[in-house]
C-alpha positions, 0 to 999 in steps of 0.5 A: 500499500502506497503512501497516497493510498494509505492517506486516502484510506485514512480520509475515507475512514475519517468521512465514514465516522464523521458521517456515522456519528452525525447519524447517531446525533438526535435531531432537536425535537420540538420543545414542549411549550407550556402556554403562557398564563393569560394577562391579568387585567385589573379593572376599578368601577366607581359608583353610588346608590341610595338605600336599597339601590345597587350599581352594576358594571360589565366586564369581559374575561378573555381566558379561563382563570382566577377571578377576585373581587374587592371593595377598595373605597366605601364612603361615607363610612369606610367599615360599612358592609355592602353586597357584592354579586357576580353575574352575567351581562347580556348587553343591558342587564346584570343577572346575578347569581354566579357568586355573592357576598352580602357582607363585602367590606372595604380592604377585604377580598369579597369574592374568588373563584375561576371564570371561563371566558365570557361577559360578566357583571359585578354588582354592588348593592345595599345589603341592608346597612345603608340608612334612609335618605343616605347615599353610599359610594364606592369603588370595587376592584375586579381582577381576572384574565 
């Protein structure tokens, strides 16, 4: 065997080994991706009503996820308990019945749960604590996806 044939043989072996090792390398698989968590949306609504009154505000949940509702302000008496209801919004009316808390107070989470995508409403109402001839004002916060 001549030197040229030996060099060609070594080069041939090198090519075979390189090709064989490339064949043994696993190709990168598609990375399994976890869907990103839906964005959290915080909405605040303010209003007021007289004794036995209520006020409703629509909000839209874009993806299934947690919902949290809190009164963040109540006046003239910040410790007054009010009713908080979650319902379905049909474009004009809040049909309550999804969740309720008749003794919600400012600074404390009133309702928590999970909602599927859809149009809902939050209603704040007198749960029997607004005195006759008085008006109460409030801010309610809804955190959802």
